[in-house]
N, C-alpha and C positions, 0 to 999 in steps of 0.2 A: 455566441462564445468563446470563438476562434478570438476575436479579437483581446479578448480579457486574456486569455491565454496566451497571446503573442506579447502582451503588455508587461505581462509578469516574467517572461523568458529573463530577465536580466537579473532578477531578485526573485529569491526563495519567497513566496509570499503566501499564504492563505485564500485558497478559494474554496465555499459548502457550497456542495452541492444538495439536492433535497435529501440526502441520505451515507453520504460520505464527504469526507474531510481530503482535501486531497493541498497540497505545497508543489509548485512549478520553478524548474530552477534550471539553468544554464547548462547545468554541470551533464556531463556525459549520462548515458546509459550503466553502463560497465563503472563508473565513480561511482552512483547513486547504488548501486545495486552491491558494492564493495562496502560503502557507510552505513547500509542499513545490516548487511551480516554481520559487520562490526559490532555496532550498535547491539544487534541482536545479543551475540557471542559475551559482548562487554557486560551486557546487564545478567551473565551468567545461567542465560537461556538458550536452549536446543533448537536451530531450525529444523520442524520433522520431516517436511517436506517443499519442495520448491514445484510450483505448479509452472511450467514454461507455456502460458494461454496461447500468447501471441504467436508460437511458432507450432502449433497445432491450429490455428484458423488459419495460419496461413496454407499449413500443409494440405488443408481440407477443404479447403476456399473452392476449387472448383467442382470438386466430388459434391459439393451444397449445392451449383452452378452460383454460386456468386461470384462478381468480378471486383467484389472489395477487398480493398485493403484495409485492413483498422489498422494497425502497430505496427510499427518497425520492427517493435522491440515490447515486447511483455510478459513479468514474471509473476507471480503470487509468491510472496513467502507465508507458510503456516510454521504456529509455535506454540507453545502456553509455558504459563508459570505457576509452577507450583502454590506457591502464596497467592498473588492474585486470586488464579482459580481458586480455590480453599476457600476465602474470602468470601466470593461472591456469591458462590454454590454453599455454603453455609446459611447466606443472607435467603437464597432462594434457590432451592436444589433446578431447579429448573430452566438457571442459568448456563448448563452443560449445553443449551440449544447454540449457543457462542461460540463454545468452546471446539477445533480450536482458532487460537487468533491469527487474523491474516493482515499484512501488507501488501500492496500491490506498486508495482513499480512500472509506468510506461514510456512508451513515444510512441505520437502517430504521427504517420508520413505527410500531414499536412505542415506538421510544425517538431521538422529534425530535429531542429534547436534547443528547443524546450524538454526536459524530463518531468514526468510530474509521477509523486508518491502521495499515497493516498492510503485510506483505511475505511468501513464503514460506522458508518455513525454505529452509537448502543444507545438501551437506554437509560432513562433519565435512572438514578436510583445507586443500588449497589455497582453495577454495569458502568458507570463513571470512572470505577478504577482502574477499569479494563482501559476505557477511552482516554485515560489519563497516560496510563503506560505505551500505549499504540501511538500517539501524539509523539510523547520526548524520544521513540524508536526514531519514529519519523522525522523529526524535527534533527534529531544526533545526525542522521543519516545525512541528510545535505548540507550538516555545518551550523545548524541555527540554535542548538543547546551546544 
């Protein structure tokens, strides 16, 4: 997997994991975060929260008895779309479990020149509308759209 990520560092290319869609780029973490924030706001959406997962895991690393640094930087952006959410929840009210929607941005210490952006895959059916939204925002963040 590390070899694959290194090969993708020069161009933003999708990498599919079992439960996530990711894109790798040689853009800096800050540039990708700025691009994501801009893409979300340009779509008329509001960022509900930003979880600084990388900072939390590093801050608590020794407290939990670990010496492994997982990320140089890692944030998760949470947001919702009134229109898309209404569409998917009218189709099935249980689609509530997928809201809010998240996109992550991360850099791993063993590959500091590669920033990854991505999101969890969603079930077939109505939730593919949300997945299309997430994919468009992730691609826009790194200049693929």
